[in-house]
CHARMM internal coordinates of N, CA and C (Angstrom, degrees):
IC EDIT
DIST 1 N 1 CA 1.4438
DIST 1 CA 1 C 1.5391
ANGL 1 N 1 CA 1 C 110.39
DIST 1 C 2 N 1.3333
ANGL 1 CA 1 C 2 N 115.04
DIHE 1 N 1 CA 1 C 2 N -41.05
DIST 2 N 2 CA 1.4629
ANGL 1 C 2 N 2 CA 119.12
DIHE 1 CA 1 C 2 N 2 CA 179.91
DIST 2 CA 2 C 1.5300
ANGL 2 N 2 CA 2 C 110.99
DIHE 1 C 2 N 2 CA 2 C -63.36
DIST 2 C 3 N 1.3080
ANGL 2 CA 2 C 3 N 116.60
DIHE 2 N 2 CA 2 C 3 N -43.15
DIST 3 N 3 CA 1.4654
ANGL 2 C 3 N 3 CA 120.19
DIHE 2 CA 2 C 3 N 3 CA 179.69
DIST 3 CA 3 C 1.5306
ANGL 3 N 3 CA 3 C 111.01
DIHE 2 C 3 N 3 CA 3 C -63.97
DIST 3 C 4 N 1.3194
ANGL 3 CA 3 C 4 N 117.03
DIHE 3 N 3 CA 3 C 4 N -38.50
DIST 4 N 4 CA 1.4667
ANGL 3 C 4 N 4 CA 120.49
DIHE 3 CA 3 C 4 N 4 CA 179.24
DIST 4 CA 4 C 1.5228
ANGL 4 N 4 CA 4 C 111.31
DIHE 3 C 4 N 4 CA 4 C -65.64
DIST 4 C 5 N 1.3217
ANGL 4 CA 4 C 5 N 116.21
DIHE 4 N 4 CA 4 C 5 N -44.60
DIST 5 N 5 CA 1.4692
ANGL 4 C 5 N 5 CA 119.86
DIHE 4 CA 4 C 5 N 5 CA -179.44
DIST 5 CA 5 C 1.5251
ANGL 5 N 5 CA 5 C 111.27
DIHE 4 C 5 N 5 CA 5 C -67.43
DIST 5 C 6 N 1.3130
ANGL 5 CA 5 C 6 N 116.84
DIHE 5 N 5 CA 5 C 6 N -41.46
DIST 6 N 6 CA 1.4583
ANGL 5 C 6 N 6 CA 120.30
DIHE 5 CA 5 C 6 N 6 CA 179.33
DIST 6 CA 6 C 1.5246
ANGL 6 N 6 CA 6 C 111.10
DIHE 5 C 6 N 6 CA 6 C -64.84
DIST 6 C 7 N 1.3139
ANGL 6 CA 6 C 7 N 116.77
DIHE 6 N 6 CA 6 C 7 N -42.44
DIST 7 N 7 CA 1.4615
ANGL 6 C 7 N 7 CA 119.44
DIHE 6 CA 6 C 7 N 7 CA 179.60
DIST 7 CA 7 C 1.5271
ANGL 7 N 7 CA 7 C 111.19
DIHE 6 C 7 N 7 CA 7 C -70.00
DIST 7 C 8 N 1.3299
ANGL 7 CA 7 C 8 N 118.10
DIHE 7 N 7 CA 7 C 8 N -30.75
DIST 8 N 8 CA 1.4627
ANGL 7 C 8 N 8 CA 120.74
DIHE 7 CA 7 C 8 N 8 CA 176.05
DIST 8 CA 8 C 1.5280
ANGL 8 N 8 CA 8 C 110.38
DIHE 7 C 8 N 8 CA 8 C -65.23
DIST 8 C 9 N 1.3219
ANGL 8 CA 8 C 9 N 116.00
DIHE 8 N 8 CA 8 C 9 N -42.81
DIST 9 N 9 CA 1.4667
ANGL 8 C 9 N 9 CA 119.61
DIHE 8 CA 8 C 9 N 9 CA 177.48
DIST 9 CA 9 C 1.5316
ANGL 9 N 9 CA 9 C 109.95
DIHE 8 C 9 N 9 CA 9 C -61.82
DIST 9 C 10 N 1.3263
ANGL 9 CA 9 C 10 N 116.91
DIHE 9 N 9 CA 9 C 10 N -44.07
DIST 10 N 10 CA 1.4602
ANGL 9 C 10 N 10 CA 120.62
DIHE 9 CA 9 C 10 N 10 CA 178.53
DIST 10 CA 10 C 1.5191
ANGL 10 N 10 CA 10 C 112.45
DIHE 9 C 10 N 10 CA 10 C -62.97
DIST 10 C 11 N 1.3146
ANGL 10 CA 10 C 11 N 117.15
DIHE 10 N 10 CA 10 C 11 N -40.12
DIST 11 N 11 CA 1.4587
ANGL 10 C 11 N 11 CA 121.10
DIHE 10 CA 10 C 11 N 11 CA -179.98
DIST 11 CA 11 C 1.5264
ANGL 11 N 11 CA 11 C 111.05
DIHE 10 C 11 N 11 CA 11 C -67.32
DIST 11 C 12 N 1.3226
ANGL 11 CA 11 C 12 N 116.40
DIHE 11 N 11 CA 11 C 12 N -41.10
DIST 12 N 12 CA 1.4661
ANGL 11 C 12 N 12 CA 119.96
DIHE 11 CA 11 C 12 N 12 CA 178.30
DIST 12 CA 12 C 1.5302
ANGL 12 N 12 CA 12 C 110.15
DIHE 11 C 12 N 12 CA 12 C -65.07
DIST 12 C 13 N 1.3334
ANGL 12 CA 12 C 13 N 116.88
DIHE 12 N 12 CA 12 C 13 N -42.20
DIST 13 N 13 CA 1.4658
ANGL 12 C 13 N 13 CA 119.81
DIHE 12 CA 12 C 13 N 13 CA 177.38
DIST 13 CA 13 C 1.5350
ANGL 13 N 13 CA 13 C 111.12
DIHE 12 C 13 N 13 CA 13 C -62.62
DIST 13 C 14 N 1.3247
ANGL 13 CA 13 C 14 N 116.91
DIHE 13 N 13 CA 13 C 14 N -37.06
DIST 14 N 14 CA 1.4580
ANGL 13 C 14 N 14 CA 120.67
DIHE 13 CA 13 C 14 N 14 CA 177.70
DIST 14 CA 14 C 1.5163
ANGL 14 N 14 CA 14 C 112.31
DIHE 13 C 14 N 14 CA 14 C -64.68
DIST 14 C 15 N 1.3156
ANGL 14 CA 14 C 15 N 117.38
DIHE 14 N 14 CA 14 C 15 N -42.29
DIST 15 N 15 CA 1.4682
ANGL 14 C 15 N 15 CA 121.04
DIHE 14 CA 14 C 15 N 15 CA 177.90
DIST 15 CA 15 C 1.5234
ANGL 15 N 15 CA 15 C 110.03
DIHE 14 C 15 N 15 CA 15 C -66.04
DIST 15 C 16 N 1.3315
ANGL 15 CA 15 C 16 N 116.69
DIHE 15 N 15 CA 15 C 16 N -41.54
DIST 16 N 16 CA 1.4641
ANGL 15 C 16 N 16 CA 119.93
DIHE 15 CA 15 C 16 N 16 CA 178.86
DIST 16 CA 16 C 1.5367
ANGL 16 N 16 CA 16 C 110.95
DIHE 15 C 16 N 16 CA 16 C -64.67
DIST 16 C 17 N 1.3227
ANGL 16 CA 16 C 17 N 116.58
DIHE 16 N 16 CA 16 C 17 N -37.51
DIST 17 N 17 CA 1.4607
ANGL 16 C 17 N 17 CA 120.51
DIHE 16 CA 16 C 17 N 17 CA 177.34
DIST 17 CA 17 C 1.5291
ANGL 17 N 17 CA 17 C 110.44
DIHE 16 C 17 N 17 CA 17 C -64.57
DIST 17 C 18 N 1.3129
ANGL 17 CA 17 C 18 N 116.63
DIHE 17 N 17 CA 17 C 18 N -41.19
DIST 18 N 18 CA 1.4638
ANGL 17 C 18 N 18 CA 120.61
DIHE 17 CA 17 C 18 N 18 CA 177.43
DIST 18 CA 18 C 1.5208
ANGL 18 N 18 CA 18 C 110.80
DIHE 17 C 18 N 18 CA 18 C -61.99
DIST 18 C 19 N 1.3204
ANGL 18 CA 18 C 19 N 116.74
DIHE 18 N 18 CA 18 C 19 N -41.10
DIST 19 N 19 CA 1.4685
ANGL 18 C 19 N 19 CA 120.22
DIHE 18 CA 18 C 19 N 19 CA 178.16
DIST 19 CA 19 C 1.5260
ANGL 19 N 19 CA 19 C 111.09
DIHE 18 C 19 N 19 CA 19 C -67.16
DIST 19 C 20 N 1.3136
ANGL 19 CA 19 C 20 N 116.83
DIHE 19 N 19 CA 19 C 20 N -34.07
DIST 20 N 20 CA 1.4586
ANGL 19 C 20 N 20 CA 120.52
DIHE 19 CA 19 C 20 N 20 CA 179.95
DIST 20 CA 20 C 1.5237
ANGL 20 N 20 CA 20 C 113.43
DIHE 19 C 20 N 20 CA 20 C -74.93
DIST 20 C 21 N 1.3199
ANGL 20 CA 20 C 21 N 117.30
DIHE 20 N 20 CA 20 C 21 N -32.72
DIST 21 N 21 CA 1.4635
ANGL 20 C 21 N 21 CA 121.37
DIHE 20 CA 20 C 21 N 21 CA -178.41
DIST 21 CA 21 C 1.5329
ANGL 21 N 21 CA 21 C 111.83
DIHE 20 C 21 N 21 CA 21 C -80.27
DIST 21 C 22 N 1.3061
ANGL 21 CA 21 C 22 N 117.13
DIHE 21 N 21 CA 21 C 22 N -22.32
DIST 22 N 22 CA 1.4671
ANGL 21 C 22 N 22 CA 121.20
DIHE 21 CA 21 C 22 N 22 CA -176.04
DIST 22 CA 22 C 1.5251
ANGL 22 N 22 CA 22 C 112.99
DIHE 21 C 22 N 22 CA 22 C -54.82
DIST 22 C 23 N 1.3358
ANGL 22 CA 22 C 23 N 120.12
DIHE 22 N 22 CA 22 C 23 N -48.27
DIST 23 N 23 CA 1.4803
ANGL 22 C 23 N 23 CA 118.29
DIHE 22 CA 22 C 23 N 23 CA 179.27
DIST 23 CA 23 C 1.5300
ANGL 23 N 23 CA 23 C 112.95
DIHE 22 C 23 N 23 CA 23 C -62.63
DIST 23 C 24 N 1.3122
ANGL 23 CA 23 C 24 N 117.49
DIHE 23 N 23 CA 23 C 24 N -34.06
DIST 24 N 24 CA 1.4640
ANGL 23 C 24 N 24 CA 120.81
DIHE 23 CA 23 C 24 N 24 CA 178.97
DIST 24 CA 24 C 1.5292
ANGL 24 N 24 CA 24 C 109.82
DIHE 23 C 24 N 24 CA 24 C -65.40
DIST 24 C 25 N 1.3275
ANGL 24 CA 24 C 25 N 116.47
DIHE 24 N 24 CA 24 C 25 N -44.21
DIST 25 N 25 CA 1.4638
ANGL 24 C 25 N 25 CA 120.07
DIHE 24 CA 24 C 25 N 25 CA 179.08
DIST 25 CA 25 C 1.5213
ANGL 25 N 25 CA 25 C 111.56
DIHE 24 C 25 N 25 CA 25 C -64.64
DIST 25 C 26 N 1.3281
ANGL 25 CA 25 C 26 N 116.65
DIHE 25 N 25 CA 25 C 26 N -39.85
DIST 26 N 26 CA 1.4580
ANGL 25 C 26 N 26 CA 119.80
DIHE 25 CA 25 C 26 N 26 CA 179.47
DIST 26 CA 26 C 1.5275
ANGL 26 N 26 CA 26 C 110.94
DIHE 25 C 26 N 26 CA 26 C -66.99
DIST 26 C 27 N 1.3179
ANGL 26 CA 26 C 27 N 116.92
DIHE 26 N 26 CA 26 C 27 N -30.15
DIST 27 N 27 CA 1.4680
ANGL 26 C 27 N 27 CA 120.86
DIHE 26 CA 26 C 27 N 27 CA 177.30
DIST 27 CA 27 C 1.5307
ANGL 27 N 27 CA 27 C 110.98
DIHE 26 C 27 N 27 CA 27 C -63.39
DIST 27 C 28 N 1.3191
ANGL 27 CA 27 C 28 N 117.54
DIHE 27 N 27 CA 27 C 28 N -32.44
DIST 28 N 28 CA 1.4603
ANGL 27 C 28 N 28 CA 122.12
DIHE 27 CA 27 C 28 N 28 CA 179.18
DIST 28 CA 28 C 1.5299
ANGL 28 N 28 CA 28 C 112.69
DIHE 27 C 28 N 28 CA 28 C -89.66
DIST 28 C 29 N 1.3170
ANGL 28 CA 28 C 29 N 117.08
DIHE 28 N 28 CA 28 C 29 N 7.28
DIST 29 N 29 CA 1.4551
ANGL 28 C 29 N 29 CA 120.27
DIHE 28 CA 28 C 29 N 29 CA 175.30
DIST 29 CA 29 C 1.5170
ANGL 29 N 29 CA 29 C 114.82
DIHE 28 C 29 N 29 CA 29 C 89.81
DIST 29 C 30 N 1.3137
ANGL 29 CA 29 C 30 N 118.17
DIHE 29 N 29 CA 29 C 30 N 9.45
DIST 30 N 30 CA 1.4608
ANGL 29 C 30 N 30 CA 120.88
DIHE 29 CA 29 C 30 N 30 CA 178.28
DIST 30 CA 30 C 1.5244
ANGL 30 N 30 CA 30 C 108.04
DIHE 29 C 30 N 30 CA 30 C -86.41
DIST 30 C 31 N 1.3072
ANGL 30 CA 30 C 31 N 116.21
DIHE 30 N 30 CA 30 C 31 N 128.08
DIST 31 N 31 CA 1.4673
ANGL 30 C 31 N 31 CA 121.15
DIHE 30 CA 30 C 31 N 31 CA -179.91
DIST 31 CA 31 C 1.5281
ANGL 31 N 31 CA 31 C 109.25
DIHE 30 C 31 N 31 CA 31 C -82.03
DIST 31 C 32 N 1.3308
ANGL 31 CA 31 C 32 N 116.53
DIHE 31 N 31 CA 31 C 32 N 123.28
DIST 32 N 32 CA 1.4585
ANGL 31 C 32 N 32 CA 122.06
DIHE 31 CA 31 C 32 N 32 CA -178.19
DIST 32 CA 32 C 1.5246
ANGL 32 N 32 CA 32 C 108.29
DIHE 31 C 32 N 32 CA 32 C -127.68
DIST 32 C 33 N 1.3272
ANGL 32 CA 32 C 33 N 115.57
DIHE 32 N 32 CA 32 C 33 N 131.62
DIST 33 N 33 CA 1.4600
ANGL 32 C 33 N 33 CA 120.61
DIHE 32 CA 32 C 33 N 33 CA 176.02
DIST 33 CA 33 C 1.5245
ANGL 33 N 33 CA 33 C 108.67
DIHE 32 C 33 N 33 CA 33 C -120.96
DIST 33 C 34 N 1.3059
ANGL 33 CA 33 C 34 N 116.30
DIHE 33 N 33 CA 33 C 34 N 118.81
DIST 34 N 34 CA 1.4619
ANGL 33 C 34 N 34 CA 121.55
DIHE 33 CA 33 C 34 N 34 CA 178.14
DIST 34 CA 34 C 1.5215
ANGL 34 N 34 CA 34 C 109.23
DIHE 33 C 34 N 34 CA 34 C -100.99
DIST 34 C 35 N 1.3229
ANGL 34 CA 34 C 35 N 115.29
DIHE 34 N 34 CA 34 C 35 N 148.77
DIST 35 N 35 CA 1.4618
ANGL 34 C 35 N 35 CA 119.27
DIHE 34 CA 34 C 35 N 35 CA 177.17
DIST 35 CA 35 C 1.5165
ANGL 35 N 35 CA 35 C 109.46
DIHE 34 C 35 N 35 CA 35 C -140.79
DIST 35 C 36 N 1.2981
ANGL 35 CA 35 C 36 N 115.38
DIHE 35 N 35 CA 35 C 36 N 154.73
DIST 36 N 36 CA 1.4626
ANGL 35 C 36 N 36 CA 120.47
DIHE 35 CA 35 C 36 N 36 CA 177.76
DIST 36 CA 36 C 1.5242
ANGL 36 N 36 CA 36 C 109.92
DIHE 35 C 36 N 36 CA 36 C -67.32
DIST 36 C 37 N 1.3334
ANGL 36 CA 36 C 37 N 116.98
DIHE 36 N 36 CA 36 C 37 N -35.37
DIST 37 N 37 CA 1.4633
ANGL 36 C 37 N 37 CA 120.92
DIHE 36 CA 36 C 37 N 37 CA 178.50
DIST 37 CA 37 C 1.5243
ANGL 37 N 37 CA 37 C 110.84
DIHE 36 C 37 N 37 CA 37 C -61.80
DIST 37 C 38 N 1.3129
ANGL 37 CA 37 C 38 N 117.30
DIHE 37 N 37 CA 37 C 38 N -41.96
DIST 38 N 38 CA 1.4586
ANGL 37 C 38 N 38 CA 121.42
DIHE 37 CA 37 C 38 N 38 CA 178.67
DIST 38 CA 38 C 1.5200
ANGL 38 N 38 CA 38 C 111.71
DIHE 37 C 38 N 38 CA 38 C -64.97
DIST 38 C 39 N 1.3264
ANGL 38 CA 38 C 39 N 116.60
DIHE 38 N 38 CA 38 C 39 N -39.14
DIST 39 N 39 CA 1.4675
ANGL 38 C 39 N 39 CA 120.60
DIHE 38 CA 38 C 39 N 39 CA 179.02
DIST 39 CA 39 C 1.5231
ANGL 39 N 39 CA 39 C 110.80
DIHE 38 C 39 N 39 CA 39 C -66.57
DIST 39 C 40 N 1.3096
ANGL 39 CA 39 C 40 N 116.73
DIHE 39 N 39 CA 39 C 40 N -43.86
DIST 40 N 40 CA 1.4723
ANGL 39 C 40 N 40 CA 120.44
DIHE 39 CA 39 C 40 N 40 CA 179.47
DIST 40 CA 40 C 1.5197
ANGL 40 N 40 CA 40 C 110.52
DIHE 39 C 40 N 40 CA 40 C -66.25
DIST 40 C 41 N 1.3156
ANGL 40 CA 40 C 41 N 117.09
DIHE 40 N 40 CA 40 C 41 N -42.06
DIST 41 N 41 CA 1.4632
ANGL 40 C 41 N 41 CA 121.30
DIHE 40 CA 40 C 41 N 41 CA 178.17
DIST 41 CA 41 C 1.5247
ANGL 41 N 41 CA 41 C 110.59
DIHE 40 C 41 N 41 CA 41 C -61.63
DIST 41 C 42 N 1.3101
ANGL 41 CA 41 C 42 N 116.51
DIHE 41 N 41 CA 41 C 42 N -40.27
DIST 42 N 42 CA 1.4547
ANGL 41 C 42 N 42 CA 121.18
DIHE 41 CA 41 C 42 N 42 CA 177.58
DIST 42 CA 42 C 1.5244
ANGL 42 N 42 CA 42 C 111.53
DIHE 41 C 42 N 42 CA 42 C -64.16
DIST 42 C 43 N 1.3164
ANGL 42 CA 42 C 43 N 117.65
DIHE 42 N 42 CA 42 C 43 N -42.07
DIST 43 N 43 CA 1.4631
ANGL 42 C 43 N 43 CA 121.51
DIHE 42 CA 42 C 43 N 43 CA 178.06
DIST 43 CA 43 C 1.5267
ANGL 43 N 43 CA 43 C 111.27
DIHE 42 C 43 N 43 CA 43 C -63.65
DIST 43 C 44 N 1.3185
ANGL 43 CA 43 C 44 N 116.49
DIHE 43 N 43 CA 43 C 44 N -45.51
DIST 44 N 44 CA 1.4684
ANGL 43 C 44 N 44 CA 120.93
DIHE 43 CA 43 C 44 N 44 CA -179.29
DIST 44 CA 44 C 1.5245
ANGL 44 N 44 CA 44 C 110.49
DIHE 43 C 44 N 44 CA 44 C -63.65
DIST 44 C 45 N 1.3221
ANGL 44 CA 44 C 45 N 117.10
DIHE 44 N 44 CA 44 C 45 N -45.24
DIST 45 N 45 CA 1.4581
ANGL 44 C 45 N 45 CA 120.88
DIHE 44 CA 44 C 45 N 45 CA -179.95
DIST 45 CA 45 C 1.5274
ANGL 45 N 45 CA 45 C 110.62
DIHE 44 C 45 N 45 CA 45 C -63.51
DIST 45 C 46 N 1.3239
ANGL 45 CA 45 C 46 N 117.12
DIHE 45 N 45 CA 45 C 46 N -41.40
DIST 46 N 46 CA 1.4568
ANGL 45 C 46 N 46 CA 121.06
DIHE 45 CA 45 C 46 N 46 CA 179.51
DIST 46 CA 46 C 1.5225
ANGL 46 N 46 CA 46 C 112.66
DIHE 45 C 46 N 46 CA 46 C -63.72
DIST 46 C 47 N 1.3188
ANGL 46 CA 46 C 47 N 116.35
DIHE 46 N 46 CA 46 C 47 N -42.75
DIST 47 N 47 CA 1.4637
ANGL 46 C 47 N 47 CA 120.08
DIHE 46 CA 46 C 47 N 47 CA -179.92
DIST 47 CA 47 C 1.5286
ANGL 47 N 47 CA 47 C 110.98
DIHE 46 C 47 N 47 CA 47 C -69.58
DIST 47 C 48 N 1.3160
ANGL 47 CA 47 C 48 N 117.78
DIHE 47 N 47 CA 47 C 48 N -42.76
DIST 48 N 48 CA 1.4625
ANGL 47 C 48 N 48 CA 120.09
DIHE 47 CA 47 C 48 N 48 CA 179.41
DIST 48 CA 48 C 1.5244
ANGL 48 N 48 CA 48 C 111.88
DIHE 47 C 48 N 48 CA 48 C -64.06
DIST 48 C 49 N 1.3206
ANGL 48 CA 48 C 49 N 116.66
DIHE 48 N 48 CA 48 C 49 N -43.28
DIST 49 N 49 CA 1.4605
ANGL 48 C 49 N 49 CA 120.34
DIHE 48 CA 48 C 49 N 49 CA 179.43
DIST 49 CA 49 C 1.5170
ANGL 49 N 49 CA 49 C 111.15
DIHE 48 C 49 N 49 CA 49 C -64.64
DIST 49 C 50 N 1.3275
ANGL 49 CA 49 C 50 N 116.63
DIHE 49 N 49 CA 49 C 50 N -46.62
DIST 50 N 50 CA 1.4623
ANGL 49 C 50 N 50 CA 120.65
DIHE 49 CA 49 C 50 N 50 CA 179.93
DIST 50 CA 50 C 1.5138
ANGL 50 N 50 CA 50 C 112.51
DIHE 49 C 50 N 50 CA 50 C -63.91
DIST 50 C 51 N 1.3148
ANGL 50 CA 50 C 51 N 117.07
DIHE 50 N 50 CA 50 C 51 N -38.62
DIST 51 N 51 CA 1.4535
ANGL 50 C 51 N 51 CA 121.04
DIHE 50 CA 50 C 51 N 51 CA 179.48
DIST 51 CA 51 C 1.5243
ANGL 51 N 51 CA 51 C 110.95
DIHE 50 C 51 N 51 CA 51 C -67.39
DIST 51 C 52 N 1.3201
ANGL 51 CA 51 C 52 N 116.65
DIHE 51 N 51 CA 51 C 52 N -43.66
DIST 52 N 52 CA 1.4621
ANGL 51 C 52 N 52 CA 120.64
DIHE 51 CA 51 C 52 N 52 CA 179.57
DIST 52 CA 52 C 1.5219
ANGL 52 N 52 CA 52 C 110.95
DIHE 51 C 52 N 52 CA 52 C -62.20
DIST 52 C 53 N 1.3163
ANGL 52 CA 52 C 53 N 117.06
DIHE 52 N 52 CA 52 C 53 N -49.54
DIST 53 N 53 CA 1.4564
ANGL 52 C 53 N 53 CA 120.45
DIHE 52 CA 52 C 53 N 53 CA -176.92
DIST 53 CA 53 C 1.5286
ANGL 53 N 53 CA 53 C 112.46
DIHE 52 C 53 N 53 CA 53 C -77.03
DIST 53 C 54 N 1.3078
ANGL 53 CA 53 C 54 N 118.56
DIHE 53 N 53 CA 53 C 54 N -9.79
DIST 54 N 54 CA 1.4558
ANGL 53 C 54 N 54 CA 121.23
DIHE 53 CA 53 C 54 N 54 CA 172.02
DIST 54 CA 54 C 1.5133
ANGL 54 N 54 CA 54 C 112.03
DIHE 53 C 54 N 54 CA 54 C -93.24
DIST 54 C 55 N 1.3288
ANGL 54 CA 54 C 55 N 116.43
DIHE 54 N 54 CA 54 C 55 N -33.42
DIST 55 N 55 CA 1.4598
ANGL 54 C 55 N 55 CA 121.04
DIHE 54 CA 54 C 55 N 55 CA -176.94
DIST 55 CA 55 C 1.5222
ANGL 55 N 55 CA 55 C 111.95
DIHE 54 C 55 N 55 CA 55 C -75.06
DIST 55 C 56 N 1.3235
ANGL 55 CA 55 C 56 N 116.90
DIHE 55 N 55 CA 55 C 56 N -42.95
DIST 56 N 56 CA 1.4648
ANGL 55 C 56 N 56 CA 120.16
DIHE 55 CA 55 C 56 N 56 CA -173.77
DIST 56 CA 56 C 1.5311
ANGL 56 N 56 CA 56 C 113.27
DIHE 55 C 56 N 56 CA 56 C -61.05
DIST 56 C 57 N 1.3309
ANGL 56 CA 56 C 57 N 120.49
DIHE 56 N 56 CA 56 C 57 N -48.99
DIST 57 N 57 CA 1.4689
ANGL 56 C 57 N 57 CA 118.92
DIHE 56 CA 56 C 57 N 57 CA 177.81
DIST 57 CA 57 C 1.5350
ANGL 57 N 57 CA 57 C 112.59
DIHE 56 C 57 N 57 CA 57 C -64.98
DIST 57 C 58 N 1.3216
ANGL 57 CA 57 C 58 N 116.57
DIHE 57 N 57 CA 57 C 58 N -34.77
DIST 58 N 58 CA 1.4641
ANGL 57 C 58 N 58 CA 119.25
DIHE 57 CA 57 C 58 N 58 CA 178.26
DIST 58 CA 58 C 1.5304
ANGL 58 N 58 CA 58 C 110.64
DIHE 57 C 58 N 58 CA 58 C -67.23
DIST 58 C 59 N 1.3226
ANGL 58 CA 58 C 59 N 116.44
DIHE 58 N 58 CA 58 C 59 N -36.96
DIST 59 N 59 CA 1.4587
ANGL 58 C 59 N 59 CA 120.37
DIHE 58 CA 58 C 59 N 59 CA 177.64
DIST 59 CA 59 C 1.5248
ANGL 59 N 59 CA 59 C 110.56
DIHE 58 C 59 N 59 CA 59 C -65.56
DIST 59 C 60 N 1.3252
ANGL 59 CA 59 C 60 N 116.60
DIHE 59 N 59 CA 59 C 60 N -43.05
DIST 60 N 60 CA 1.4670
ANGL 59 C 60 N 60 CA 119.80
DIHE 59 CA 59 C 60 N 60 CA 177.98
DIST 60 CA 60 C 1.5222
ANGL 60 N 60 CA 60 C 110.93
DIHE 59 C 60 N 60 CA 60 C -63.74
DIST 60 C 61 N 1.3042
ANGL 60 CA 60 C 61 N 118.02
DIHE 60 N 60 CA 60 C 61 N -40.72
DIST 61 N 61 CA 1.4615
ANGL 60 C 61 N 61 CA 121.38
DIHE 60 CA 60 C 61 N 61 CA -179.74
DIST 61 CA 61 C 1.5222
ANGL 61 N 61 CA 61 C 111.34
DIHE 60 C 61 N 61 CA 61 C -67.69
DIST 61 C 62 N 1.3218
ANGL 61 CA 61 C 62 N 117.41
DIHE 61 N 61 CA 61 C 62 N -29.77
DIST 62 N 62 CA 1.4673
ANGL 61 C 62 N 62 CA 119.30
DIHE 61 CA 61 C 62 N 62 CA -179.52
DIST 62 CA 62 C 1.5240
ANGL 62 N 62 CA 62 C 112.01
DIHE 61 C 62 N 62 CA 62 C -70.54
DIST 62 C 63 N 1.3179
ANGL 62 CA 62 C 63 N 117.81
DIHE 62 N 62 CA 62 C 63 N -18.55
DIST 63 N 63 CA 1.4589
ANGL 62 C 63 N 63 CA 121.12
DIHE 62 CA 62 C 63 N 63 CA 179.03
DIST 63 CA 63 C 1.5281
ANGL 63 N 63 CA 63 C 113.23
DIHE 62 C 63 N 63 CA 63 C -88.78
DIST 63 C 64 N 1.3279
ANGL 63 CA 63 C 64 N 117.55
DIHE 63 N 63 CA 63 C 64 N -3.46
DIST 64 N 64 CA 1.4494
ANGL 63 C 64 N 64 CA 121.02
DIHE 63 CA 63 C 64 N 64 CA -178.73
DIST 64 CA 64 C 1.5268
ANGL 64 N 64 CA 64 C 111.31
DIHE 63 C 64 N 64 CA 64 C -89.71
DIST 64 C 65 N 1.3142
ANGL 64 CA 64 C 65 N 115.60
DIHE 64 N 64 CA 64 C 65 N 154.81
DIST 65 N 65 CA 1.4594
ANGL 64 C 65 N 65 CA 121.40
DIHE 64 CA 64 C 65 N 65 CA 172.66
DIST 65 CA 65 C 1.5316
ANGL 65 N 65 CA 65 C 106.00
DIHE 64 C 65 N 65 CA 65 C -83.47
DIST 65 C 66 N 1.3423
ANGL 65 CA 65 C 66 N 118.63
DIHE 65 N 65 CA 65 C 66 N 125.41
DIST 66 N 66 CA 1.4708
ANGL 65 C 66 N 66 CA 120.91
DIHE 65 CA 65 C 66 N 66 CA -172.57
DIST 66 CA 66 C 1.5299
ANGL 66 N 66 CA 66 C 114.25
DIHE 65 C 66 N 66 CA 66 C -55.48
DIST 66 C 67 N 1.3190
ANGL 66 CA 66 C 67 N 118.73
DIHE 66 N 66 CA 66 C 67 N -42.62
DIST 67 N 67 CA 1.4572
ANGL 66 C 67 N 67 CA 120.71
DIHE 66 CA 66 C 67 N 67 CA -177.70
DIST 67 CA 67 C 1.5238
ANGL 67 N 67 CA 67 C 110.97
DIHE 66 C 67 N 67 CA 67 C -65.72
DIST 67 C 68 N 1.3118
ANGL 67 CA 67 C 68 N 116.83
DIHE 67 N 67 CA 67 C 68 N -41.24
DIST 68 N 68 CA 1.4637
ANGL 67 C 68 N 68 CA 121.24
DIHE 67 CA 67 C 68 N 68 CA 179.31
DIST 68 CA 68 C 1.5322
ANGL 68 N 68 CA 68 C 109.85
DIHE 67 C 68 N 68 CA 68 C -67.75
DIST 68 C 69 N 1.3171
ANGL 68 CA 68 C 69 N 117.55
DIHE 68 N 68 CA 68 C 69 N -40.46
DIST 69 N 69 CA 1.4647
ANGL 68 C 69 N 69 CA 120.84
DIHE 68 CA 68 C 69 N 69 CA -179.06
DIST 69 CA 69 C 1.5202
ANGL 69 N 69 CA 69 C 110.83
DIHE 68 C 69 N 69 CA 69 C -66.19
DIST 69 C 70 N 1.3323
ANGL 69 CA 69 C 70 N 118.46
DIHE 69 N 69 CA 69 C 70 N -37.29
DIST 70 N 70 CA 1.4506
ANGL 69 C 70 N 70 CA 121.05
DIHE 69 CA 69 C 70 N 70 CA -179.82
DIST 70 CA 70 C 1.5310
ANGL 70 N 70 CA 70 C 112.11
DIHE 69 C 70 N 70 CA 70 C -73.81
DIST 70 C 71 N 1.3280
ANGL 70 CA 70 C 71 N 117.92
DIHE 70 N 70 CA 70 C 71 N -31.14
DIST 71 N 71 CA 1.4642
ANGL 70 C 71 N 71 CA 120.79
DIHE 70 CA 70 C 71 N 71 CA 179.75
DIST 71 CA 71 C 1.5176
ANGL 71 N 71 CA 71 C 112.50
DIHE 70 C 71 N 71 CA 71 C -79.21
DIST 71 C 72 N 1.3122
ANGL 71 CA 71 C 72 N 117.96
DIHE 71 N 71 CA 71 C 72 N -20.99
DIST 72 N 72 CA 1.4658
ANGL 71 C 72 N 72 CA 121.54
DIHE 71 CA 71 C 72 N 72 CA -177.40
DIST 72 CA 72 C 1.5231
ANGL 72 N 72 CA 72 C 109.78
DIHE 71 C 72 N 72 CA 72 C -90.73
DIST 72 C 73 N 1.3190
ANGL 72 CA 72 C 73 N 116.72
DIHE 72 N 72 CA 72 C 73 N 120.80
DIST 73 N 73 CA 1.4671
ANGL 72 C 73 N 73 CA 119.59
DIHE 72 CA 72 C 73 N 73 CA 177.26
DIST 73 CA 73 C 1.4846
ANGL 73 N 73 CA 73 C 111.45
DIHE 72 C 73 N 73 CA 73 C -125.93
END
COOR INIT
IC SEED 1 N 1 CA 1 C
IC BUILD
């Protein structure tokens, strides 16, 4: 749950950054087209990636014996 929420915040910040940079790019003559589909796709991809890469290490750590994991460096 933590990984999903954290990645959602990151994905939303990324979309907001893209929206904020768009006027700057257009000022320099770069043609930019934004779409709602692209924003939603970006959010979904960000959440799925963050959840996967947050869940897998946590799953591996849950299979360890705590004393052995803390003694091993």
